[in-house]
All heavy atoms as TSV, in Angstrom:
chain	resi	resn	atom	element	x	y	z
A	1	MET	N	N	78.012	165.520	61.170
A	1	MET	CA	C	76.681	165.622	61.724
A	1	MET	C	C	76.720	166.577	62.911
A	1	MET	O	O	77.531	166.430	63.819
A	1	MET	CB	C	76.228	164.222	62.149
A	1	MET	CG	C	74.882	164.176	62.797
A	1	MET	SD	S	74.255	162.531	62.963
A	1	MET	CE	C	75.024	162.023	64.480
A	2	ALA	N	N	75.821	167.542	62.889
A	2	ALA	CA	C	75.757	168.492	63.986
A	2	ALA	C	C	75.193	167.817	65.226
A	2	ALA	O	O	74.274	167.017	65.146
A	2	ALA	CB	C	74.875	169.677	63.597
A	3	ALA	N	N	75.738	168.122	66.371
A	3	ALA	CA	C	75.317	167.506	67.630
A	3	ALA	C	C	74.168	168.299	68.229
A	3	ALA	O	O	74.292	168.901	69.290
A	3	ALA	CB	C	76.491	167.411	68.589
A	4	VAL	N	N	73.016	168.318	67.513
A	4	VAL	CA	C	71.838	169.052	67.970
A	4	VAL	C	C	70.629	168.135	67.855
A	4	VAL	O	O	70.414	167.521	66.825
A	4	VAL	CB	C	71.602	170.327	67.129
A	4	VAL	CG1	C	70.364	171.056	67.577
A	4	VAL	CG2	C	72.808	171.235	67.189
A	5	CYS	N	N	69.836	168.048	68.911
A	5	CYS	CA	C	68.625	167.226	68.917
A	5	CYS	C	C	67.482	168.025	68.297
A	5	CYS	O	O	67.267	169.182	68.660
A	5	CYS	CB	C	68.275	166.807	70.336
A	5	CYS	SG	S	66.745	165.879	70.456
A	6	GLN	N	N	66.744	167.410	67.361
A	6	GLN	CA	C	65.638	168.108	66.702
A	6	GLN	C	C	64.428	168.265	67.609
A	6	GLN	O	O	63.618	169.161	67.398
A	6	GLN	CB	C	65.230	167.356	65.428
A	6	GLN	CG	C	66.241	167.460	64.324
A	6	GLN	CD	C	65.796	166.735	63.087
A	6	GLN	OE1	O	65.611	165.530	63.111
A	6	GLN	NE2	N	65.635	167.464	62.009
A	7	VAL	N	N	64.285	167.427	68.613
A	7	VAL	CA	C	63.114	167.491	69.489
A	7	VAL	C	C	63.381	168.365	70.710
A	7	VAL	O	O	62.628	169.300	70.997
A	7	VAL	CB	C	62.672	166.077	69.934
A	7	VAL	CG1	C	61.566	166.141	70.959
A	7	VAL	CG2	C	62.229	165.270	68.731
A	8	THR	N	N	64.447	168.098	71.437
A	8	THR	CA	C	64.712	168.829	72.675
A	8	THR	C	C	65.594	170.054	72.474
A	8	THR	O	O	65.647	170.913	73.341
A	8	THR	CB	C	65.382	167.923	73.723
A	8	THR	OG1	O	66.646	167.492	73.208
A	8	THR	CG2	C	64.527	166.730	74.054
A	9	GLY	N	N	66.306	170.124	71.364
A	9	GLY	CA	C	67.190	171.256	71.121
A	9	GLY	C	C	68.500	171.172	71.886
A	9	GLY	O	O	69.200	172.179	72.030
A	10	ALA	N	N	68.851	169.975	72.389
A	10	ALA	CA	C	70.088	169.802	73.149
A	10	ALA	C	C	71.293	170.088	72.253
A	10	ALA	O	O	71.367	169.598	71.125
A	10	ALA	CB	C	70.175	168.383	73.698
A	11	VAL	N	N	72.209	170.899	72.735
A	11	VAL	CA	C	73.424	171.266	72.003
A	11	VAL	C	C	74.640	170.977	72.874
A	11	VAL	O	O	74.505	170.785	74.083
A	11	VAL	CB	C	73.408	172.763	71.607
A	11	VAL	CG1	C	72.316	173.055	70.591
A	11	VAL	CG2	C	73.246	173.647	72.815
A	12	PRO	N	N	75.838	170.948	72.290
A	12	PRO	CA	C	77.028	170.675	73.099
A	12	PRO	C	C	77.252	171.749	74.161
A	12	PRO	O	O	76.946	172.928	73.965
A	12	PRO	CB	C	78.168	170.708	72.088
A	12	PRO	CG	C	77.534	170.488	70.771
A	12	PRO	CD	C	76.158	171.046	70.867
A	13	GLY	N	N	77.787	171.303	75.297
A	13	GLY	CA	C	78.221	172.214	76.338
A	13	GLY	C	C	79.737	172.314	76.284
A	13	GLY	O	O	80.393	171.433	75.750
A	14	PHE	N	N	80.290	173.367	76.811
A	14	PHE	CA	C	81.733	173.566	76.762
A	14	PHE	C	C	82.291	173.721	78.162
A	14	PHE	O	O	81.610	174.192	79.068
A	14	PHE	CB	C	82.069	174.797	75.912
A	14	PHE	CG	C	81.708	174.621	74.469
A	14	PHE	CD1	C	80.459	174.989	74.013
A	14	PHE	CD2	C	82.594	174.049	73.588
A	14	PHE	CE1	C	80.113	174.812	72.688
A	14	PHE	CE2	C	82.267	173.874	72.257
A	14	PHE	CZ	C	81.011	174.254	71.811
A	15	GLY	N	N	83.519	173.298	78.337
A	15	GLY	CA	C	84.165	173.385	79.634
A	15	GLY	C	C	85.651	173.151	79.492
A	15	GLY	O	O	86.239	173.414	78.454
A	16	HIS	N	N	86.257	172.622	80.547
A	16	HIS	CA	C	87.698	172.390	80.562
A	16	HIS	C	C	88.015	170.985	81.040
A	16	HIS	O	O	87.341	170.439	81.903
A	16	HIS	CB	C	88.401	173.363	81.525
A	16	HIS	CG	C	88.339	174.781	81.085
A	16	HIS	ND1	N	87.387	175.663	81.586
A	16	HIS	CD2	C	89.074	175.481	80.210
A	16	HIS	CE1	C	87.576	176.851	81.029
A	16	HIS	NE2	N	88.598	176.761	80.189
A	17	ASN	N	N	89.063	170.403	80.457
A	17	ASN	CA	C	89.722	169.250	81.067
A	17	ASN	C	C	90.715	169.834	82.060
A	17	ASN	O	O	91.423	170.797	81.727
A	17	ASN	CB	C	90.496	168.439	80.028
A	17	ASN	CG	C	89.610	167.540	79.216
A	17	ASN	OD1	O	88.610	167.039	79.705
A	17	ASN	ND2	N	89.987	167.336	77.956
A	18	ILE	N	N	90.781	169.306	83.247
A	18	ILE	CA	C	91.741	169.809	84.235
A	18	ILE	C	C	92.693	168.676	84.580
A	18	ILE	O	O	92.288	167.621	85.065
A	18	ILE	CB	C	91.028	170.318	85.504
A	18	ILE	CG1	C	90.055	171.428	85.115
A	18	ILE	CG2	C	92.041	170.836	86.509
A	18	ILE	CD1	C	89.309	172.024	86.260
A	19	SER	N	N	93.978	168.894	84.297
A	19	SER	CA	C	94.987	167.865	84.535
A	19	SER	C	C	95.379	167.816	86.017
A	19	SER	O	O	94.930	168.631	86.823
A	19	SER	CB	C	96.232	168.160	83.695
A	19	SER	OG	O	96.880	169.313	84.195
A	20	HIS	N	N	96.223	166.862	86.335
A	20	HIS	CA	C	96.690	166.727	87.706
A	20	HIS	C	C	97.433	167.988	88.163
A	20	HIS	O	O	97.333	168.391	89.325
A	20	HIS	CB	C	97.593	165.496	87.829
A	20	HIS	CG	C	98.068	165.233	89.219
A	20	HIS	ND1	N	97.213	164.834	90.223
A	20	HIS	CD2	C	99.292	165.336	89.776
A	20	HIS	CE1	C	97.909	164.695	91.341
A	20	HIS	NE2	N	99.174	164.995	91.096
A	21	SER	N	N	98.155	168.605	87.222
A	21	SER	CA	C	98.871	169.841	87.564
A	21	SER	C	C	97.955	171.068	87.496
A	21	SER	O	O	98.398	172.188	87.669
A	21	SER	CB	C	100.057	170.044	86.624
A	21	SER	OG	O	99.590	170.239	85.297
A	22	HIS	N	N	96.672	170.829	87.236
A	22	HIS	CA	C	95.630	171.847	87.210
A	22	HIS	C	C	95.719	172.776	86.004
A	22	HIS	O	O	95.190	173.893	86.024
A	22	HIS	CB	C	95.603	172.643	88.519
A	22	HIS	CG	C	94.205	172.933	88.979
A	22	HIS	ND1	N	93.336	171.951	89.385
A	22	HIS	CD2	C	93.519	174.096	89.064
A	22	HIS	CE1	C	92.187	172.500	89.711
A	22	HIS	NE2	N	92.278	173.806	89.529
A	23	ARG	N	N	96.332	172.303	84.923
A	23	ARG	CA	C	96.282	173.054	83.660
A	23	ARG	C	C	94.932	172.784	83.020
A	23	ARG	O	O	94.450	171.665	83.024
A	23	ARG	CB	C	97.395	172.625	82.716
A	23	ARG	CG	C	98.765	173.108	83.150
A	23	ARG	CD	C	99.809	172.636	82.182
A	23	ARG	NE	N	99.607	173.179	80.850
A	23	ARG	CZ	C	100.283	174.207	80.354
A	23	ARG	NH1	N	101.197	174.813	81.081
A	23	ARG	NH2	N	100.052	174.632	79.143
A	24	ARG	N	N	94.341	173.832	82.453
A	24	ARG	CA	C	93.024	173.685	81.829
A	24	ARG	C	C	93.157	173.701	80.313
A	24	ARG	O	O	93.794	174.583	79.754
A	24	ARG	CB	C	92.110	174.814	82.266
A	24	ARG	CG	C	91.734	174.735	83.725
A	24	ARG	CD	C	90.831	175.892	84.097
A	24	ARG	NE	N	90.284	175.702	85.429
A	24	ARG	CZ	C	90.786	176.251	86.510
A	24	ARG	NH1	N	91.860	177.015	86.434
A	24	ARG	NH2	N	90.218	176.029	87.670
A	25	THR	N	N	92.520	172.736	79.662
A	25	THR	CA	C	92.406	172.736	78.208
A	25	THR	C	C	90.924	172.637	77.854
A	25	THR	O	O	90.138	172.055	78.607
A	25	THR	CB	C	93.173	171.555	77.571
A	25	THR	OG1	O	92.713	170.342	78.147
A	25	THR	CG2	C	94.672	171.693	77.789
A	26	ASN	N	N	90.553	173.215	76.731
A	26	ASN	CA	C	89.139	173.263	76.353
A	26	ASN	C	C	88.629	171.887	75.949
A	26	ASN	O	O	89.370	171.086	75.381
A	26	ASN	CB	C	88.935	174.232	75.197
A	26	ASN	CG	C	89.202	175.647	75.608
A	26	ASN	OD1	O	89.003	175.999	76.769
A	26	ASN	ND2	N	89.653	176.467	74.678
A	27	ARG	N	N	87.367	171.629	76.227
A	27	ARG	CA	C	86.737	170.399	75.802
A	27	ARG	C	C	85.264	170.655	75.527
A	27	ARG	O	O	84.743	171.719	75.841
A	27	ARG	CB	C	86.890	169.301	76.838
A	27	ARG	CG	C	86.206	169.569	78.151
A	27	ARG	CD	C	85.941	168.321	78.927
A	27	ARG	NE	N	84.991	167.483	78.211
A	27	ARG	CZ	C	84.606	166.289	78.620
A	27	ARG	NH1	N	85.089	165.784	79.725
A	27	ARG	NH2	N	83.735	165.593	77.951
A	28	ARG	N	N	84.625	169.655	74.959
A	28	ARG	CA	C	83.238	169.769	74.540
A	28	ARG	C	C	82.439	168.595	75.098
A	28	ARG	O	O	82.874	167.458	74.992
A	28	ARG	CB	C	83.234	169.723	73.023
A	28	ARG	CG	C	82.058	170.264	72.346
A	28	ARG	CD	C	82.364	170.331	70.872
A	28	ARG	NE	N	81.345	169.611	70.149
A	28	ARG	CZ	C	80.852	170.002	69.002
A	28	ARG	NH1	N	81.335	171.072	68.420
A	28	ARG	NH2	N	79.925	169.317	68.415
A	29	PHE	N	N	81.290	168.866	75.690
A	29	PHE	CA	C	80.405	167.828	76.201
A	29	PHE	C	C	79.272	167.653	75.193
A	29	PHE	O	O	78.337	168.455	75.164
A	29	PHE	CB	C	79.806	168.225	77.558
A	29	PHE	CG	C	80.819	168.389	78.645
A	29	PHE	CD1	C	81.405	169.620	78.891
A	29	PHE	CD2	C	81.191	167.315	79.435
A	29	PHE	CE1	C	82.332	169.794	79.903
A	29	PHE	CE2	C	82.110	167.471	80.451
A	29	PHE	CZ	C	82.690	168.704	80.682
A	30	ASP	N	N	79.342	166.612	74.344
A	30	ASP	CA	C	78.332	166.388	73.323
A	30	ASP	C	C	77.135	165.625	73.895
A	30	ASP	O	O	77.311	164.714	74.702
A	30	ASP	CB	C	78.902	165.591	72.156
A	30	ASP	CG	C	79.802	166.412	71.269
A	30	ASP	OD1	O	79.578	167.630	71.175
A	30	ASP	OD2	O	80.729	165.849	70.655
A	31	PRO	N	N	75.921	165.971	73.454
A	31	PRO	CA	C	74.756	165.164	73.843
A	31	PRO	C	C	74.795	163.823	73.117
A	31	PRO	O	O	75.480	163.681	72.105
A	31	PRO	CB	C	73.568	166.008	73.395
A	31	PRO	CG	C	74.106	166.921	72.357
A	31	PRO	CD	C	75.557	167.133	72.655
A	32	ASN	N	N	74.072	162.852	73.634
A	32	ASN	CA	C	74.042	161.508	73.064
A	32	ASN	C	C	73.116	161.516	71.850
A	32	ASN	O	O	71.930	161.236	71.943
A	32	ASN	CB	C	73.557	160.524	74.126
A	32	ASN	CG	C	73.604	159.097	73.652
A	32	ASN	OD1	O	74.114	158.806	72.579
A	32	ASN	ND2	N	73.050	158.209	74.441
A	33	ILE	N	N	73.669	161.864	70.673
A	33	ILE	CA	C	72.888	162.035	69.450
A	33	ILE	C	C	72.830	160.738	68.665
A	33	ILE	O	O	73.856	160.087	68.450
A	33	ILE	CB	C	73.501	163.160	68.589
A	33	ILE	CG1	C	73.429	164.497	69.308
A	33	ILE	CG2	C	72.822	163.244	67.232
A	33	ILE	CD1	C	72.051	165.039	69.511
A	34	GLN	N	N	71.608	160.369	68.241
A	34	GLN	CA	C	71.369	159.173	67.434
A	34	GLN	C	C	70.509	159.562	66.235
A	34	GLN	O	O	69.680	160.465	66.337
A	34	GLN	CB	C	70.600	158.111	68.241
A	34	GLN	CG	C	71.136	157.845	69.622
A	34	GLN	CD	C	72.466	157.138	69.597
A	34	GLN	OE1	O	72.697	156.324	68.715
A	34	GLN	NE2	N	73.322	157.449	70.543
A	35	LYS	N	N	70.689	158.831	65.111
A	35	LYS	CA	C	69.764	158.967	63.992
A	35	LYS	C	C	68.742	157.858	64.122
A	35	LYS	O	O	69.101	156.703	64.281
A	35	LYS	CB	C	70.498	158.843	62.671
A	35	LYS	CG	C	71.125	160.118	62.216
A	35	LYS	CD	C	71.512	160.048	60.773
A	35	LYS	CE	C	71.965	161.406	60.317
A	35	LYS	NZ	N	72.388	161.400	58.928
A	36	LYS	N	N	67.462	158.210	64.085
A	36	LYS	CA	C	66.414	157.213	64.286
A	36	LYS	C	C	65.323	157.409	63.262
A	36	LYS	O	O	64.936	158.541	62.960
A	36	LYS	CB	C	65.844	157.366	65.698
A	36	LYS	CG	C	64.908	156.290	66.118
A	36	LYS	CD	C	65.306	155.773	67.477
A	36	LYS	CE	C	64.235	154.889	68.080
A	36	LYS	NZ	N	64.129	153.592	67.485
A	37	LYS	N	N	64.822	156.301	62.697
A	37	LYS	CA	C	63.747	156.346	61.714
A	37	LYS	C	C	62.431	156.008	62.384
A	37	LYS	O	O	62.349	155.089	63.194
A	37	LYS	CB	C	64.004	155.334	60.592
A	37	LYS	CG	C	65.120	155.712	59.671
A	37	LYS	CD	C	65.249	154.716	58.555
A	37	LYS	CE	C	66.391	155.100	57.627
A	37	LYS	NZ	N	66.521	154.150	56.520
A	38	TYR	N	N	61.391	156.776	62.042
A	38	TYR	CA	C	60.046	156.550	62.545
A	38	TYR	C	C	59.085	156.539	61.363
A	38	TYR	O	O	59.210	157.361	60.446
A	38	TYR	CB	C	59.612	157.669	63.499
A	38	TYR	CG	C	60.285	157.628	64.834
A	38	TYR	CD1	C	61.391	158.434	65.097
A	38	TYR	CD2	C	59.818	156.813	65.856
A	38	TYR	CE1	C	62.014	158.415	66.336
A	38	TYR	CE2	C	60.428	156.792	67.097
A	38	TYR	CZ	C	61.518	157.584	67.324
A	38	TYR	OH	O	62.131	157.560	68.550
A	39	PHE	N	N	58.105	155.637	61.400
A	39	PHE	CA	C	57.031	155.659	60.423
A	39	PHE	C	C	55.924	156.543	60.964
A	39	PHE	O	O	55.447	156.356	62.082
A	39	PHE	CB	C	56.480	154.247	60.159
A	39	PHE	CG	C	55.372	154.243	59.154
A	39	PHE	CD1	C	55.636	154.426	57.820
A	39	PHE	CD2	C	54.052	154.103	59.568
A	39	PHE	CE1	C	54.612	154.442	56.886
A	39	PHE	CE2	C	53.026	154.125	58.652
A	39	PHE	CZ	C	53.294	154.287	57.296
A	40	VAL	N	N	55.514	157.521	60.154
A	40	VAL	CA	C	54.466	158.462	60.553
A	40	VAL	C	C	53.212	158.132	59.745
A	40	VAL	O	O	53.174	158.370	58.530
A	40	VAL	CB	C	54.900	159.922	60.316
A	40	VAL	CG1	C	53.833	160.893	60.792
A	40	VAL	CG2	C	56.223	160.199	60.998
A	41	PRO	N	N	52.183	157.555	60.377
A	41	PRO	CA	C	50.988	157.138	59.639
A	41	PRO	C	C	50.279	158.274	58.902
A	41	PRO	O	O	49.764	158.074	57.800
A	41	PRO	CB	C	50.081	156.552	60.724
A	41	PRO	CG	C	50.999	156.161	61.818
A	41	PRO	CD	C	52.111	157.153	61.779
A	42	SER	N	N	50.233	159.482	59.476
A	42	SER	CA	C	49.531	160.587	58.825
A	42	SER	C	C	50.243	161.027	57.539
A	42	SER	O	O	49.599	161.470	56.592
A	42	SER	CB	C	49.413	161.775	59.773
A	42	SER	OG	O	50.688	162.265	60.106
A	43	MET	N	N	51.559	160.883	57.488
A	43	MET	CA	C	52.325	161.231	56.290
A	43	MET	C	C	52.481	160.030	55.364
A	43	MET	O	O	52.898	160.178	54.225
A	43	MET	CB	C	53.712	161.745	56.695
A	43	MET	CG	C	53.685	163.014	57.500
A	43	MET	SD	S	55.297	163.448	58.195
A	43	MET	CE	C	56.209	163.874	56.741
A	44	LYS	N	N	52.193	158.840	55.869
A	44	LYS	CA	C	52.331	157.571	55.139
A	44	LYS	C	C	53.757	157.353	54.630
A	44	LYS	O	O	53.968	156.871	53.526
A	44	LYS	CB	C	51.348	157.496	53.973
A	44	LYS	CG	C	49.916	157.483	54.429
A	44	LYS	CD	C	48.963	157.343	53.298
A	44	LYS	CE	C	47.559	157.345	53.834
A	44	LYS	NZ	N	46.586	157.764	52.857
A	45	ARG	N	N	54.718	157.742	55.446
A	45	ARG	CA	C	56.118	157.510	55.092
A	45	ARG	C	C	57.003	157.513	56.328
A	45	ARG	O	O	56.566	157.851	57.428
A	45	ARG	CB	C	56.617	158.542	54.084
A	45	ARG	CG	C	56.727	159.943	54.593
A	45	ARG	CD	C	57.097	160.892	53.467
A	45	ARG	NE	N	57.463	162.191	53.966
A	45	ARG	CZ	C	58.729	162.586	54.155
A	45	ARG	NH1	N	59.731	161.813	53.872
A	45	ARG	NH2	N	58.988	163.785	54.604
A	46	THR	N	N	58.251	157.143	56.115
A	46	THR	CA	C	59.241	157.085	57.185
A	46	THR	C	C	60.046	158.378	57.186
A	46	THR	O	O	60.427	158.865	56.121
A	46	THR	CB	C	60.171	155.885	56.983
A	46	THR	OG1	O	59.372	154.700	56.927
A	46	THR	CG2	C	61.169	155.753	58.103
A	47	ILE	N	N	60.299	158.909	58.371
A	47	ILE	CA	C	61.156	160.082	58.486
A	47	ILE	C	C	62.351	159.727	59.366
A	47	ILE	O	O	62.253	158.871	60.240
A	47	ILE	CB	C	60.418	161.312	59.060
A	47	ILE	CG1	C	59.869	161.021	60.457
A	47	ILE	CG2	C	59.297	161.757	58.147
A	47	ILE	CD1	C	59.364	162.252	61.176
A	48	THR	N	N	63.474	160.372	59.109
A	48	THR	CA	C	64.674	160.182	59.904
A	48	THR	C	C	64.907	161.440	60.719
A	48	THR	O	O	64.938	162.544	60.175
A	48	THR	CB	C	65.896	159.910	59.003
A	48	THR	OG1	O	65.624	158.763	58.205
A	48	THR	CG2	C	67.136	159.654	59.839
A	49	LEU	N	N	65.038	161.259	62.029
A	49	LEU	CA	C	65.272	162.379	62.931
A	49	LEU	C	C	66.618	162.224	63.613
A	49	LEU	O	O	67.068	161.104	63.851
A	49	LEU	CB	C	64.177	162.440	63.993
A	49	LEU	CG	C	62.757	162.701	63.506
A	49	LEU	CD1	C	61.781	162.561	64.657
A	49	LEU	CD2	C	62.653	164.075	62.901
A	50	THR	N	N	67.255	163.340	63.923
A	50	THR	CA	C	68.477	163.364	64.703
A	50	THR	C	C	68.076	163.697	66.132
A	50	THR	O	O	67.637	164.813	66.409
A	50	THR	CB	C	69.449	164.431	64.166
A	50	THR	OG1	O	69.658	164.176	62.779
A	50	THR	CG2	C	70.775	164.363	64.885
A	51	LEU	N	N	68.194	162.702	67.016
A	51	LEU	CA	C	67.640	162.826	68.358
A	51	LEU	C	C	68.687	162.548	69.427
A	51	LEU	O	O	69.580	161.736	69.229
A	51	LEU	CB	C	66.508	161.823	68.553
A	51	LEU	CG	C	65.334	161.899	67.590
A	51	LEU	CD1	C	64.462	160.688	67.744
A	51	LEU	CD2	C	64.557	163.160	67.845
A	52	SER	N	N	68.510	163.179	70.578
A	52	SER	CA	C	69.267	162.795	71.767
A	52	SER	C	C	68.523	161.643	72.419
A	52	SER	O	O	67.387	161.338	72.071
A	52	SER	CB	C	69.383	163.975	72.731
A	52	SER	OG	O	68.108	164.345	73.198
A	53	ALA	N	N	69.151	161.006	73.386
A	53	ALA	CA	C	68.496	159.905	74.096
A	53	ALA	C	C	67.232	160.407	74.780
A	53	ALA	O	O	66.209	159.719	74.815
A	53	ALA	CB	C	69.459	159.287	75.105
A	54	LYS	N	N	67.255	161.627	75.300
A	54	LYS	CA	C	66.066	162.195	75.931
A	54	LYS	C	C	64.985	162.469	74.897
A	54	LYS	O	O	63.793	162.309	75.177
A	54	LYS	CB	C	66.416	163.471	76.685
A	54	LYS	CG	C	65.229	164.046	77.405
A	54	LYS	CD	C	65.613	165.058	78.442
A	54	LYS	CE	C	64.363	165.497	79.167
A	54	LYS	NZ	N	64.652	166.223	80.369
A	55	GLY	N	N	65.360	162.874	73.700
A	55	GLY	CA	C	64.392	163.102	72.632
A	55	GLY	C	C	63.655	161.832	72.246
A	55	GLY	O	O	62.457	161.852	71.961
A	56	ILE	N	N	64.353	160.683	72.260
A	56	ILE	CA	C	63.725	159.394	71.973
A	56	ILE	C	C	62.699	159.071	73.053
A	56	ILE	O	O	61.598	158.600	72.772
A	56	ILE	CB	C	64.793	158.287	71.867
A	56	ILE	CG1	C	65.674	158.539	70.638
A	56	ILE	CG2	C	64.151	156.910	71.795
A	56	ILE	CD1	C	66.882	157.652	70.543
A	57	LYS	N	N	63.029	159.367	74.310
A	57	LYS	CA	C	62.098	159.129	75.414
A	57	LYS	C	C	60.869	160.034	75.307
A	57	LYS	O	O	59.759	159.625	75.646
A	57	LYS	CB	C	62.797	159.349	76.754
A	57	LYS	CG	C	63.845	158.311	77.070
A	57	LYS	CD	C	64.562	158.654	78.363
A	57	LYS	CE	C	65.736	157.724	78.580
A	57	LYS	NZ	N	66.489	158.071	79.786
A	58	VAL	N	N	61.058	161.262	74.834
A	58	VAL	CA	C	59.933	162.184	74.654
A	58	VAL	C	C	58.969	161.627	73.609
A	58	VAL	O	O	57.750	161.640	73.795
A	58	VAL	CB	C	60.437	163.593	74.252
A	58	VAL	CG1	C	59.298	164.465	73.751
A	58	VAL	CG2	C	61.141	164.253	75.406
A	59	ILE	N	N	59.508	161.098	72.502
A	59	ILE	CA	C	58.665	160.517	71.462
A	59	ILE	C	C	57.943	159.285	71.985
A	59	ILE	O	O	56.758	159.070	71.692
A	59	ILE	CB	C	59.493	160.198	70.205
A	59	ILE	CG1	C	59.914	161.504	69.535
A	59	ILE	CG2	C	58.697	159.339	69.232
A	59	ILE	CD1	C	60.851	161.339	68.371
A	60	ASP	N	N	58.623	158.466	72.785
A	60	ASP	CA	C	57.974	157.294	73.369
A	60	ASP	C	C	56.813	157.706	74.281
A	60	ASP	O	O	55.775	157.036	74.309
A	60	ASP	CB	C	58.979	156.460	74.166
A	60	ASP	CG	C	59.968	155.735	73.279
A	60	ASP	OD1	O	59.721	155.628	72.057
A	60	ASP	OD2	O	60.999	155.275	73.810
A	61	ALA	N	N	56.955	158.790	75.004
A	61	ALA	CA	C	55.933	159.222	75.946
A	61	ALA	C	C	54.769	159.928	75.247
A	61	ALA	O	O	53.603	159.652	75.543
A	61	ALA	CB	C	56.541	160.143	76.998
A	62	ARG	N	N	55.055	160.847	74.321
A	62	ARG	CA	C	54.008	161.673	73.715
A	62	ARG	C	C	53.485	161.127	72.402
A	62	ARG	O	O	52.402	161.523	71.969
A	62	ARG	CB	C	54.537	163.078	73.496
A	62	ARG	CG	C	54.777	163.797	74.801
A	62	ARG	CD	C	55.114	165.256	74.703
A	62	ARG	NE	N	55.279	165.785	73.379
A	62	ARG	CZ	C	56.079	166.801	73.074
A	62	ARG	NH1	N	56.793	167.366	74.001
A	62	ARG	NH2	N	56.169	167.246	71.841
A	63	GLY	N	N	54.273	160.293	71.721
A	63	GLY	CA	C	53.870	159.755	70.428
A	63	GLY	C	C	54.484	160.546	69.285
A	63	GLY	O	O	54.702	161.753	69.391
A	64	ILE	N	N	54.747	159.837	68.196
A	64	ILE	CA	C	55.422	160.461	67.052
A	64	ILE	C	C	54.535	161.500	66.368
A	64	ILE	O	O	55.027	162.526	65.892
A	64	ILE	CB	C	55.917	159.391	66.047
A	64	ILE	CG1	C	56.777	160.011	64.941
A	64	ILE	CG2	C	54.781	158.603	65.465
A	64	ILE	CD1	C	58.079	160.562	65.394
A	65	GLU	N	N	53.214	161.270	66.345
A	65	GLU	CA	C	52.311	162.200	65.661
A	65	GLU	C	C	52.341	163.586	66.297
A	65	GLU	O	O	52.438	164.596	65.591
A	65	GLU	CB	C	50.876	161.664	65.680
A	65	GLU	CG	C	50.668	160.425	64.845
A	65	GLU	CD	C	50.688	160.677	63.349
A	65	GLU	OE1	O	50.562	161.838	62.924
A	65	GLU	OE2	O	50.825	159.695	62.614
A	66	SER	N	N	52.273	163.665	67.623
A	66	SER	CA	C	52.254	164.968	68.283
A	66	SER	C	C	53.605	165.670	68.153
A	66	SER	O	O	53.650	166.889	67.999
A	66	SER	CB	C	51.862	164.836	69.752
A	66	SER	OG	O	52.861	164.151	70.467
A	67	VAL	N	N	54.682	164.908	68.205
A	67	VAL	CA	C	56.015	165.506	68.083
A	67	VAL	C	C	56.230	166.040	66.672
A	67	VAL	O	O	56.742	167.146	66.481
A	67	VAL	CB	C	57.108	164.485	68.470
A	67	VAL	CG1	C	58.488	165.031	68.175
A	67	VAL	CG2	C	56.992	164.118	69.935
A	68	VAL	N	N	55.795	165.281	65.658
A	68	VAL	CA	C	55.940	165.733	64.263
A	68	VAL	C	C	55.084	166.977	64.029
A	68	VAL	O	O	55.519	167.917	63.349
A	68	VAL	CB	C	55.574	164.592	63.284
A	68	VAL	CG1	C	55.386	165.117	61.876
A	68	VAL	CG2	C	56.650	163.522	63.311
A	69	ALA	N	N	53.882	167.012	64.595
A	69	ALA	CA	C	53.028	168.199	64.448
A	69	ALA	C	C	53.697	169.424	65.057
A	69	ALA	O	O	53.649	170.519	64.484
A	69	ALA	CB	C	51.679	167.941	65.107
A	70	GLU	N	N	54.331	169.251	66.204
A	70	GLU	CA	C	55.028	170.363	66.855
A	70	GLU	C	C	56.230	170.829	66.020
A	70	GLU	O	O	56.461	172.029	65.877
A	70	GLU	CB	C	55.492	169.911	68.235
A	70	GLU	CG	C	56.072	170.983	69.095
A	70	GLU	CD	C	56.454	170.457	70.456
A	70	GLU	OE1	O	55.567	169.971	71.172
A	70	GLU	OE2	O	57.658	170.533	70.786
A	71	LEU	N	N	56.977	169.870	65.457
A	71	LEU	CA	C	58.128	170.225	64.627
A	71	LEU	C	C	57.684	170.950	63.363
A	71	LEU	O	O	58.336	171.891	62.922
A	71	LEU	CB	C	58.938	168.981	64.263
A	71	LEU	CG	C	59.725	168.327	65.402
A	71	LEU	CD1	C	60.338	167.019	64.941
A	71	LEU	CD2	C	60.805	169.265	65.912
A	72	ARG	N	N	56.564	170.502	62.757
A	72	ARG	CA	C	56.057	171.172	61.568
A	72	ARG	C	C	55.640	172.601	61.886
A	72	ARG	O	O	55.820	173.504	61.069
A	72	ARG	CB	C	54.870	170.416	61.000
A	72	ARG	CG	C	55.258	169.268	60.137
A	72	ARG	CD	C	54.047	168.807	59.391
A	72	ARG	NE	N	54.443	168.025	58.254
A	72	ARG	CZ	C	53.618	167.281	57.562
A	72	ARG	NH1	N	52.346	167.231	57.901
A	72	ARG	NH2	N	54.043	166.600	56.544
A	73	ALA	N	N	55.067	172.830	63.071
A	73	ALA	CA	C	54.668	174.179	63.475
A	73	ALA	C	C	55.882	175.093	63.604
A	73	ALA	O	O	55.783	176.301	63.372
A	73	ALA	CB	C	53.904	174.132	64.790
A	74	GLU	N	N	57.031	174.504	63.974
A	74	GLU	CA	C	58.279	175.286	64.069
A	74	GLU	C	C	58.914	175.512	62.702
A	74	GLU	O	O	59.870	176.263	62.588
A	74	GLU	CB	C	59.272	174.568	64.972
A	74	GLU	CG	C	58.864	174.516	66.429
A	74	GLU	CD	C	59.795	173.667	67.255
A	74	GLU	OE1	O	60.835	173.201	66.736
A	74	GLU	OE2	O	59.485	173.452	68.441
A	75	GLY	N	N	58.421	174.803	61.665
A	75	GLY	CA	C	58.936	175.002	60.301
A	75	GLY	C	C	60.020	174.026	59.900
A	75	GLY	O	O	60.747	174.274	58.940
A	76	VAL	N	N	60.137	172.874	60.578
A	76	VAL	CA	C	61.132	171.871	60.223
A	76	VAL	C	C	60.653	171.083	59.017
A	76	VAL	O	O	59.497	170.671	58.948
A	76	VAL	CB	C	61.398	170.895	61.409
A	76	VAL	CG1	C	62.351	169.798	60.999
A	76	VAL	CG2	C	61.919	171.660	62.596
A	77	LYS	N	N	61.521	170.915	58.006
A	77	LYS	CA	C	61.186	170.157	56.794
A	77	LYS	C	C	61.613	168.709	56.980
A	77	LYS	O	O	62.618	168.423	57.608
A	77	LYS	CB	C	61.916	170.726	55.589
A	77	LYS	CG	C	61.603	172.157	55.290
A	77	LYS	CD	C	60.424	172.277	54.395
A	77	LYS	CE	C	60.204	173.725	54.018
A	77	LYS	NZ	N	59.059	173.935	53.199
A	78	PHE	N	N	60.819	167.783	56.415
A	78	PHE	CA	C	61.162	166.367	56.481
A	78	PHE	C	C	61.441	165.824	55.103
A	78	PHE	O	O	60.789	165.969	54.177
A	78	PHE	CB	C	60.049	165.568	57.125
A	78	PHE	CG	C	59.791	165.966	58.559
A	78	PHE	CD1	C	58.666	166.654	58.915
A	78	PHE	CD2	C	60.704	165.668	59.531
A	78	PHE	CE1	C	58.436	167.017	60.216
A	78	PHE	CE2	C	60.504	166.019	60.846
A	78	PHE	CZ	C	59.348	166.704	61.170
């Protein structure tokens, strides 16, 4: 599963682990990605979205209908 939020567009960040001796090794900071199902009344069906924790909060604040309309305008298929 790709670590990308469908609503906010959050993607992994990259950086370094730094040891006590100050050697640097590469690491990845993944967003908190969850799969969540929502019932969309206008579509009369359930859709599954890949969301970050912030994306879930955005849907709670704005509503699933407005978020789905915005995603459809961007060309996302459900």
